[in-house]
C-alpha positions in Angstrom: 0.0 0.0 0.0 1.3 3.4 -0.9 1.8 6.2 1.6 -0.6 9.1 1.8 -0.1 12.0 -0.7 2.1 14.9 0.3 -0.1 17.9 0.9 2.6 20.4 0.0 3.2 21.9 -3.4 4.9 19.7 -6.0 8.5 20.3 -6.7 9.4 22.3 -9.8 9.2 20.1 -12.8 7.2 17.4 -11.0 3.8 16.7 -12.4 0.9 17.2 -10.0 -1.2 14.3 -8.8 -4.7 14.2 -10.2 -7.4 12.2 -8.4 -11.1 12.2 -9.0 -13.7 11.0 -6.5 -16.6 9.1 -8.0 -19.4 10.5 -5.9 -22.9 9.1 -6.5 -25.0 11.1 -9.0 -28.1 13.0 -8.0 -30.3 10.3 -9.4 -28.7 7.7 -7.1 -29.3 10.0 -4.1 -32.9 10.5 -5.1 -33.3 6.7 -5.4 -31.9 6.2 -1.9 -34.3 8.9 -0.5 -37.3 7.2 -2.2 -36.3 3.8 -1.0 -35.9 5.1 2.6 -39.4 6.5 2.2 -40.8 3.1 1.2 -39.0 1.5 4.2 -40.8 4.0 6.4 -44.2 3.2 4.8 -43.6 -0.5 5.5 -43.2 0.3 9.2 -46.3 2.7 9.3 -48.7 0.0 10.6 -46.7 0.1 13.8 -47.3 3.8 14.1 -45.9 7.1 12.8 -42.8 7.1 15.1 -41.6 3.7 14.1 -42.2 4.6 10.4 -40.2 7.8 10.7 -37.4 6.0 12.6 -37.3 3.3 10.0 -37.1 5.8 7.2 -34.3 7.8 8.8 -32.3 4.7 9.7 -32.7 3.3 6.2 -31.6 6.6 4.7 -28.6 6.8 7.1 -27.5 3.3 6.2 -27.9 3.9 2.4 -26.0 7.2 2.6 -23.1 5.5 4.5 -23.0 2.8 1.9 -23.0 5.2 -1.0 -20.3 7.4 0.6 -18.2 4.4 1.1 -18.6 3.4 -2.5 -17.3 6.7 -3.8 -13.9 5.5 -5.0 -11.0 7.8 -5.7 -9.3 7.1 -9.0 -6.3 8.8 -10.7 -2.6 9.4 -10.6 -0.8 9.8 -7.3 2.9 9.6 -6.6 3.9 7.9 -9.8 1.1 5.3 -9.5 -2.4 4.9 -10.9 -4.8 4.3 -8.0 -8.3 3.0 -8.0 -9.7 2.9 -4.5 -7.1 0.9 -2.5 -5.4 -0.7 -5.5 -2.4 0.9 -7.1 -0.1 0.1 -10.0 3.2 1.9 -10.9 2.9 3.9 -14.1 6.0 2.2 -15.5 4.1 -1.1 -15.9 1.1 0.7 -17.5 1.1 0.4 -21.3 -1.5 1.9 -23.5 -4.2 3.9 -21.8 -7.5 4.2 -23.7 -10.3 6.7 -22.9 -13.7 5.0 -23.2 -17.0 6.8 -23.8 -20.3 5.3 -22.6 -20.6 2.9 -25.5 -17.0 1.8 -25.1 -17.3 1.2 -21.4 -20.5 -0.8 -22.0 -18.7 -3.0 -24.5 -15.6 -3.3 -22.3 -17.3 -4.5 -19.3 -19.9 -6.5 -21.2 -19.0 -8.8 -24.1 -15.4 -7.6 -24.3 -14.5 -8.2 -20.7 -11.6 -10.5 -19.8 -12.4 -12.3 -16.5 -8.8 -11.6 -15.3 -9.1 -7.8 -15.6 -9.1 -5.6 -12.5 -12.4 -3.6 -12.3 -13.2 -0.4 -10.4 -16.6 0.4 -11.9 -19.4 2.6 -10.5 -22.8 2.3 -12.2 -23.5 6.0 -11.9 -20.4 6.8 -14.0 -20.7 5.9 -17.7 -17.2 6.8 -19.0 -13.8 5.5 -18.0 -10.3 4.3 -18.9 -8.7 1.0 -19.9 -5.1 0.7 -18.7 -3.2 -2.2 -20.3 -0.5 -3.7 -18.1 3.0 -4.6 -19.3 4.1 -6.8 -16.4 4.4 -10.4 -17.7 4.4 -11.8 -14.1 1.0 -10.2 -13.4 -1.9 -12.3 -14.5 -4.1 -9.1 -14.8 -4.1 -8.0 -18.4 -5.6 -4.6 -17.9 -7.6 -2.3 -15.5 -11.0 -1.0 -16.4 -11.8 2.0 -14.3 -14.8 4.4 -14.2 -14.0 8.1 -14.5 -16.1 11.1 -15.1 -13.2 13.0 -16.7 -11.1 10.2 -18.3 -9.3 12.6 -20.6 -7.9 14.5 -17.7 -6.6 11.3 -16.1 -5.0 10.3 -19.4 -3.3 13.7 -19.5 -2.0 13.1 -15.9 -0.6 9.7 -16.9 1.1 11.3 -19.9 2.5 14.1 -17.8 4.1 11.6 -15.3 5.6 9.7 -18.2 7.1 12.8 -19.7 8.6 13.8 -16.4 9.9 10.3 -15.6 
């Protein structure tokens, strides 16, 4: 596991780290709110207080789960990180930006079962990072990203600097 990022300014000539947090979309939050409401309705036969308590508890649990699912992806300290996983950029080969259709094909019929996945259903675009390490059985990473072009630029910056 890599160390936490340095919060100071990068040294001159050192490319800046670029991470993006994959927060749930507004539609996902609305769905959690509606689901919590339904949970409260189910408990209404026991009275209004149990119904309200059930709805609030359900919303709290779903919010905690959604916040925990908000993965950080990007470039940090010469590595590409996706949640807790990290791979050095020197073993990353071709990096491909995937639009919504490309992501759908990549994690559908085009998926290799050995690939590393960091996908979030509320993010439709992403990156495919091919790995060059022959000792690693993982052929590539497939990672959701809202701004995959910016993450590709960060990988290229680190390569030019290194």
